[in-house]
N, C-alpha and C positions, 0 to 999 in steps of 0.2 A: 623661884623659877617653877614653871609648870612642868609636870612629868608627862611627856608625850605618850608614854606607854601605860599610864595609869588610868583605869576606868573605875568609877564608883557605880555600883548597882544598888538601887534601893529595892527592897523586897526580894533580895537575892536568895532567900531561904524558901521561897514558894515553889509551886509546881513548875512554872515557866522559868522563874528566876534562878533556881538551882542549876538547870541545864544551861542557861545563858552563861552563868559563872563558869561552868565547866568548859564550855566552848571557848570562852575568852582565855582561860588558862591554857587550853590546847594551842591557842594562837599566840602564846607568850606575852599576854598582857599582864600587868600588875593589877590584880583585881581586889577591890574593897567592897564588901557587902555590908550595907546598913539595913538591918532588919531586926525587929523586936524579938523574933523567934530565933533562938540560937541553933545554928546548924554548922557542923564541921564539913567543909568542902575543901578537898586537897588543893593547896596552892592559893587559897583565898583568905584574906584577912577580914575578920568580921568585927563590927561594932554593934552590939545588940541593943539598939536604941529605936524608939519610935521617932518618926520624922519631926515631931514637935519638941523633941529633946533639944535643949539649948546647945548641947555639945556637937550636934550635927554641923553647925556652922563652922566650928573650930576644926572638925575633921576635914571639911572641904578646903578651908583656908590653908591648913597645914600641908595636906597632900597635893593640892593644886592639880587635880586630874585634868586631862584634856577633854575627857568625855564623861558624861553621866547618862546611865540608862535608868530611867525612872519607871519602875514596875509597881511600887508599893501603892496599894489603893484598896478601898472597900469594893467588893465585886459582885455580891449576890443581888441580882435584880429584884427579886421579890422582897427581900429585907429592906431594900432602899425605899420601897413604897411606905413601909411602916416606920422606918427610922431614917428619914431624909437628913436629919441634922448631922448624923455621923458621916454621911457621904459628902455633904457639902463642906464639912470641916476637914475631913481627912483627904478627900480627893482634890479639893480646890485650895483651901487655905494653906495646907501643907505644901502643895505644889508651888504656890506663889512664893512662899518662904524659900523653898529649895531653889527656885529660879533666881531669886535675889542673891542667895549665897553663891550660886554658880557665876553670876555676873561679877560679883566682888572678887572671886578667886580667878577670874579669867578663863573659865571653862569655855571651850570653843564649840563642842558638839553635845547636843542634848537630844536623846532618843526617848520618846514617850510611848507607854503602852496604851495605845488607843483601842477602840472597840468598834466592831461592826454595828453595835446597838445604836450608834449615832444616826443610822439611816432610818430607824423606826420601821413602820409598816409601809415601806416603799413597794411599788409594783414594778420597779425597774430591775430586771434580772437578765444576766448577771449584773451586779450593781457596781458601777465605776465610782472612782473617788470624787468626781464632780457632781454626783447626785445630790440634790438638795437634802439637807439634814432635817430629820423630824424625830428627835429622840422621844421615846414613849414612856420613860421611867426616870425617877431621880438619878439613878445610876447612869443611865445613858446621857442625861442632861449634863452631869458633871464631866463626862468624857468630852462632850461637844464644847462645853464652856472652856475647858482647859485648852482645847485646840485654838479657840479664839484668843485666849491669853498668850499662847505661844506665837500666834501670828503677830500680835501687837509687840511682843518682846523682840522677835526677830526683825521686824520692821524698824523698831527704834534703836536696836543695838546690833549693828551689822557685824560685830565680831562673833555673834552667837548664831550657829546654824542648828536648826531643829528638824526632826522628823517624827511624825506620829505613825506608828505601825498599828493599823486597825485590824486587830485579831478577829478572826471568825472563831468558831468553837474549838478551842484547844483540847486535845485528848490524846490518849495513847500512853506509852511508856517506853523507856529504853533500859538496857541492862544497868541495874543498880539504882534506877530512879523511876518513880511513877507518882500517881496521884495519892496523896496521903490524908486529905481532909476527911474528918470524921465528926459528924455524919457528912456523907457526900452530898453535894448540891448540884451535880451535873449528871446528865442522863447516862452517859456510857459507864462511868464507874458505878453508879447506882444499879444499872441493869446487870452489870457483871456480878456485883455482890448479891443481888437477888437470885441470879441463876445459881451461884455457888450455894446459897442458903436453901434453895428450893422454895423461895417466897414469891409472892405475887407482886408484880411491878404496877405501880399506879401511873397511868398515862394521862397527862394533863390536857384535856380537851379533845373532842372528836367532832368539831364543827368548823374547823379551820378551812380556809379557801385553798385547799391543796388536793391533789388527786385522791389520796386516801384519808383526807380530813384530819390528819395529825400534823403537828408542826414539822417543818423542814429546816434543817440547819446544814451549814457548810462546815463539816468537821475537818480539822487540820491537825496533823501530828505535831506533838510538842517538839519533836526533834526538828521538823521543818521550821517551826516558829523560832526556835533558838538560833538556827543557822541564819535566819533573816537578820537577826541583830548584828551579827558579824558583818554581813553584807551592808547593813545600814551604816555602821561605823566607818567601814572602808569608803562608802560613798560620801559621807559627810566630810571626811578628812581630805578627800580628793576634789570635791566640787568647789567651784568658785562662785556658785549661785548663792547670793545672800539676800536677806530682806524678805524671805518668804518661808512659809511652813511647807515642808515636803510630807505629803500623806501617801501611804501605801496600804493597799488591802493585802492581808495575809490569809488566803484561803485557797482551797483546792480548785474552786470554780465549779464545784459539783454540790448540789443540795440533796440531802437524804432525809427521809421522814423518820419519825419515831418507830414506825412499824418496820422500816428497813433496818434500823439499828437493832431492833429485836431479832430480826432474821440473822444479822451478822453475829449477834451474841449466841444464838442457837448454833450457828456454824462453828464458832470458836469453842463453845463449851460441849458440843455434842449433846445438848439438852433441849428441852422444849419449855422456854420461859413463859410462864403464865402471866397475863396482864389483865387489868381492868381499867375502864375509863372513868376519870373523875373530872371535876370542873377545871377550867383553865386557871393558871396562876396570874395574879396581878402583875402587870408590866410585860407579860409575854407578847411576842409578835408571831405572825404566821410563818415567815420564811426568811432565811438569809442565804445568799449565794454571791460569792465574790467574783467581780471582774478583776483578775489578778495580772492583767497584761502589763500594767505599769511597773509592778514589782519585778516581773520577768525582764522587761526591757531596760529599766533604769538600774535596778539593783543586781540583775543577773541571778535572781532567785527563782527556783522552780520547785514546787512541792513534790516529794518523792513517794508519798504513801497515800493509798486509797482507804476507803472506809473499812474494808475487811482487815487490812494491815493494822489500822488503828485499833480496832476492836480486839484483834488477836493479841496485840501487845498489851492492851489494857487488861484483858482477861487473864493472861499469863501472870501479869504483875499482881493482880488481885488474888489469884489462886495461890500464888507463892507466899505473899506477904500478909494477906488478910483472912485467909480461910479459917485459921484456928481462933482468931478473935471474933469472927462472926458466928 
C-alpha cells in the first residue's frame, strides 16, 4: 500500500534539498532523503546512496511514497562543457531509472528540479514558460531532455503527474542553513567570501549585451524556492489534469547584474569589494529574468525576498560559518 504522506527527496542533503526536507517535515510529511552525502536533518530518514545504487529501487518499492521530489543532479554549467559524460549519465540515465522505479511503485506525483538554463540566450524578457527552449550547455541540454522524457512518461502513464520547477539563480540563507559548497561556484557566495577575505573578485566578461555589460541573473531566495515545492506537491495532489508536464518558473521576475550584486555585497558587508574583469566562462549566457505569473496564479507562490535580502542573508551566513576557514 502506498503511503499518502511519504515523500522521497533525491539530493536532499544539498543547498536547496536540505531546506525542502525541512519544509516538508514542518508540513508533517514522512520524509526520506536519498543522497550520497550524509546529512542529519531532524525528522528525515536518510539513505546515503548514489541514485545508480541498486538499493534505490528497493527503497522506493518498500516505502511506496505518493510523491518524489527529484533534486539530485550535476549542476555546474562550466564543468558540463568539459565533462559532458558525467552530466548525461547522472542527469538523464539516473532520472530514467528513477522514473521507472516510481512507476513500478505506484508513485503519483513527481516534481523535478528544472532550470532556467533551458531558455538559453533568449531575448524574451521576462521569460514565460512557453518560450522556445535553446539550451546552450550540456548541463542545460540535460535539463531540457529530462523535461521531454517527463512529457512522454506523463502522456503514456496517466497515473503519474509531473511538474518541473525551473529554478532561476538560487541564493541566500536561512537560520541554520546556507550554501556550503567549497570551493563555491556561484556568484553571491563567492563575492561574500571575497569581501570577508579582502580579496579581489573575478567578474566573467564585460562585453555582454546588458546595460552595464556584465551578466544579469534573476536571483531567488532559497527559502522561496523551498516553499514552492510544498505548493507544487499540494497542486499535483489536488489537480485532475493528467497527461501533461506542468512547468513553472521560480524567479523574482527581476534581473540584476554582477555589478549590482557587488553593490549589494558592499551594502551587506560595509566594505568596498574590489573586482577585476576576466574572460567569460564557457556555457554562460547574458541574462535571465523569469515571468513568474504562472507560479503565482496556479501554485499560489509569490517570492518574498529581493536581491538585498538575499545578499544580506548570504553574507551573514558566510561571515558566521566560513570566516575562520577562509
